[in-house]
Every structure is written in C-alpha cells, then in structure tokens.
Steps between C-alpha positions, in 0.01 A plus 500: 500500500602862457400838608592839348416872582643838408392640835733569786439340831316709767655313784798264546552323828627201701222348703570308818153381574461133603320420171791630284745328720320166457447535131865619421651246736710779660454815707315716248349543148600784270261665272427775244152636512335654195192725527302380191467135474308556169798649352705174560493264205512139646538204264511140552339280762535565884368307795359678799415454869329724742618581854426750776750770535647626837253782474222254470432574131500226240792477253521308174833359444606386149771274399622322189315158473811332341776596741322646804675838495296779671429772253263760641218559749189707527319619800121449470452832707703688233446316172635779282854432651739221401813406706764315291761294662840666446677168424258452209623805297711433198752730659465481885762763536221746416347452840568796713335449850370814684380342819476188713149418603370277792832536694302388805534156354873527388772269626843625623662275248326668199710808461352781306664809365503737802437799262154378424203635670332241721138466624359235722193454272399594147485890457148623548401215732 
C-alpha cells in the first residue's frame, strides 16, 4: 500500500502512551499528523483494527496486510486528521518531532531529545 500528499504535517510527535508502546514494541510511537485526510491519496489494501485511546476515544489503526507494518491511524473523534507512522515514510529522515506526548507513561530507559517540548497528555486534553 502507498500514501501520498503534497500537504505539510500540522504536528509531529513522539507518543509515550501505553497503546503506542505496546504497538511499537518499544517506549513510544512517532507520528506526522496531517490536517486533511481527504487530501491524502491512499492506494492498495490495508487492514484495520479499532482500539480505545488513552483519552477514551476510539482510534482506527491501519497496517499492511502482507507484512503487518503499521502505516497510519485515525481518531474517530477527529476523522479529518490522519497520523502517519514516521518509520513508514519513504524518507524517515523527514520526520522532525516537535513534542513528546503522554510523558506520564514514559519510561526512564526511553530517552527523548531534551530540547523537545513535553506534555503529560495530548495537547488540548
């Protein structure tokens, strides 16, 4: 499967919530969030599963049905947004995080750039 957009991300973050830790198999997930899901071209097949987020809202996770790689997620509460996994980019070096979210769930062994802004939850929550 492929995705493509000419839009710039509106938010880039590392998330240390327990769901991201479990899904990634490490201390955090890394995402680029885009403001208009409708402007992203998505081709090919994806598989999905739904889960309650740390805020209690439902998230729809998508992954490649062939290899299982996580690709993007959508919050049911904010369906216009799409959060793309940074490691799924053709060029992951384009990921430029601005913030670490859900630091209340972070682990001492999961070191983040100390220059990044940190919040215990998701901004606006």
